[in-house]
Wavefront OBJ file of the C-alpha trace (Angstrom):
o trace
v 4.080 -15.187 15.164
v 5.756 -12.550 13.019
v 5.682 -8.896 14.025
v 3.525 -8.028 11.007
v 0.868 -10.630 11.833
v 0.877 -9.350 15.397
v 0.334 -5.773 14.191
v -2.590 -6.501 11.910
v -4.214 -8.955 14.324
v -3.890 -6.341 17.053
v -5.495 -3.761 14.758
v -8.356 -6.156 14.007
v -8.967 -6.811 17.695
v -9.221 -3.061 18.268
v -11.660 -2.738 15.360
v -9.144 -0.814 13.292
v -9.806 -2.271 9.862
v -12.172 0.605 9.237
v -10.287 3.248 11.199
v -6.588 3.936 11.372
v -4.671 2.643 14.334
v -1.604 3.704 16.202
v 0.880 6.443 15.721
v 0.751 6.605 11.903
v -2.937 5.841 11.496
v -2.366 2.563 9.672
v -5.206 0.073 9.803
v -4.942 -3.683 9.407
v -5.314 -3.366 5.630
v -2.271 -1.054 5.426
v -0.134 -3.598 7.339
v -1.360 -6.619 5.386
v -0.759 -4.851 2.058
v 2.697 -3.640 3.080
v 3.783 -7.190 3.878
v 2.163 -8.702 0.759
v -0.328 -10.876 2.672
v -2.805 -11.321 -0.181
v -4.981 -13.722 1.820
v -5.187 -11.274 4.706
v -6.063 -8.420 2.335
v -8.884 -10.496 0.844
v -10.110 -11.536 4.286
v -10.160 -7.953 5.553
v -11.948 -6.603 2.479
v -14.556 -9.358 2.651
v -15.264 -8.299 6.230
v -15.736 -4.631 5.507
v -12.287 -3.062 5.515
v -12.373 0.253 3.682
v -10.344 0.047 0.491
v -9.588 3.782 0.435
v -8.931 4.286 4.167
v -6.181 6.900 4.509
v -3.553 6.929 7.231
v -2.171 10.098 8.855
v -0.136 10.933 5.740
v -3.042 10.365 3.362
v -1.743 7.013 2.126
v -4.053 4.096 1.360
v -3.281 0.373 1.502
v -2.345 0.626 -2.191
v 0.353 3.170 -1.319
v 1.634 0.863 1.447
v 1.773 -2.135 -0.856
v 3.412 -0.199 -3.684
v 6.011 1.393 -1.401
v 6.999 -2.015 -0.046
v 7.066 -3.939 -3.332
v 4.007 -6.045 -2.504
v 3.005 -6.817 -6.096
v 0.471 -9.502 -5.146
v -1.422 -7.141 -2.867
v -1.162 -4.270 -5.336
v -2.751 -6.489 -7.989
v -5.488 -7.591 -5.551
v -6.249 -4.037 -4.408
v -6.393 -2.750 -7.982
v -8.707 -5.608 -8.910
v -11.001 -4.599 -6.052
v -11.196 -1.019 -7.272
v -8.392 0.815 -5.445
v -7.747 4.276 -6.897
v -4.307 4.171 -8.520
v -4.381 7.936 -9.108
v -4.978 8.959 -5.477
v -2.126 11.080 -4.116
v -1.083 11.094 -0.475
v -0.478 14.303 1.480
v 3.009 14.664 -0.051
v 1.476 14.506 -3.542
v 2.730 10.997 -4.341
v 0.677 8.245 -5.951
v 1.250 4.506 -5.494
v 3.191 4.619 -8.778
v 5.466 7.343 -7.396
v 6.293 5.245 -4.315
v 6.992 2.147 -6.397
v 9.197 4.157 -8.753
v 11.184 5.823 -5.963
v 11.852 2.400 -4.460
v 12.436 0.651 -7.829
v 9.708 -1.999 -7.441
v 9.447 -3.073 -11.087
v 6.712 -5.706 -10.576
v 4.507 -3.136 -8.850
v 5.157 -0.579 -11.577
v 4.180 -3.135 -14.216
v 0.940 -3.970 -12.359
v 0.035 -0.293 -12.052
v 0.756 0.317 -15.737
v -1.364 -2.666 -16.806
v -4.265 -1.610 -14.605
v -4.369 2.062 -15.530
v -3.322 1.807 -19.152
v -1.115 4.865 -18.653
v 2.521 4.768 -19.752
v 4.020 6.440 -16.642
v 7.132 7.014 -18.713
v 7.353 10.790 -18.419
v 10.489 11.574 -16.407
v 9.858 14.084 -13.651
v 6.062 13.942 -13.902
v 3.282 12.084 -12.177
v 0.728 10.095 -14.194
v -1.514 13.159 -14.233
v 1.304 15.123 -15.875
v 1.921 17.411 -12.909
v 5.491 17.849 -11.632
v 6.663 15.397 -8.984
v 7.029 16.815 -5.483
v 10.608 17.811 -4.716
v 10.548 16.796 -1.060
v 12.173 13.517 -0.067
v 9.768 10.623 0.435
v 8.875 9.862 4.028
v 9.234 6.277 5.269
v 6.152 4.074 4.900
v 5.936 0.852 6.873
v 9.607 -0.006 6.931
v 10.320 -3.200 4.956
v 12.932 -4.148 7.578
v 10.257 -4.663 10.247
v 8.664 -8.037 10.785
v 10.008 -10.902 8.673
v 7.278 -13.196 7.430
v 7.756 -16.926 7.881
v 7.222 -18.729 4.542
v 4.525 -20.988 6.010
v 2.393 -17.939 6.902
v 2.548 -16.263 3.498
v -0.168 -16.734 0.899
l 1 2 3 4 5 6 7 8 9 10 11 12 13 14 15 16 17 18 19 20 21 22 23 24 25 26 27 28 29 30 31 32 33 34 35 36 37 38 39 40 41 42 43 44 45 46 47 48 49 50 51 52 53 54 55 56 57 58 59 60 61 62 63 64 65 66 67 68 69 70 71 72 73 74 75 76 77 78 79 80 81 82 83 84 85 86 87 88 89 90 91 92 93 94 95 96 97 98 99 100 101 102 103 104 105 106 107 108 109 110 111 112 113 114 115 116 117 118 119 120 121 122 123 124 125 126 127 128 129 130 131 132 133 134 135 136 137 138 139 140 141 142 143 144 145 146 147 148 149 150 151 152
């Protein structure tokens, strides 16, 4: 079993799909979205996972998916009503994370969903200046390789 599956299954067993778990406050939905497990995201949401649950840094599952290039999960979360304009505690939106990490598929999904151009250099979708602090790591993409037979 991959490390990611172990993390989100462990969070589920502890009842953490509605509350954050562990050191960073990430629930099962954060982990599933970060690793682009669309089936797991659907399963969790159908069983009551909170779409807008924030971790310790104010990030939602949409932030986690966007920061890790999980375009399938970003599309699913947006389709379920995730707030694309929500900023985390550093002032960054899901779009900001995707842009910083050059995830073009995620950026395209966010643009299609919101209808906003997001083309203004140095500004967030709301038009306010981007934070000048360096982005903090979110669910490192180097952790937990997913075996192809377990992906959806």
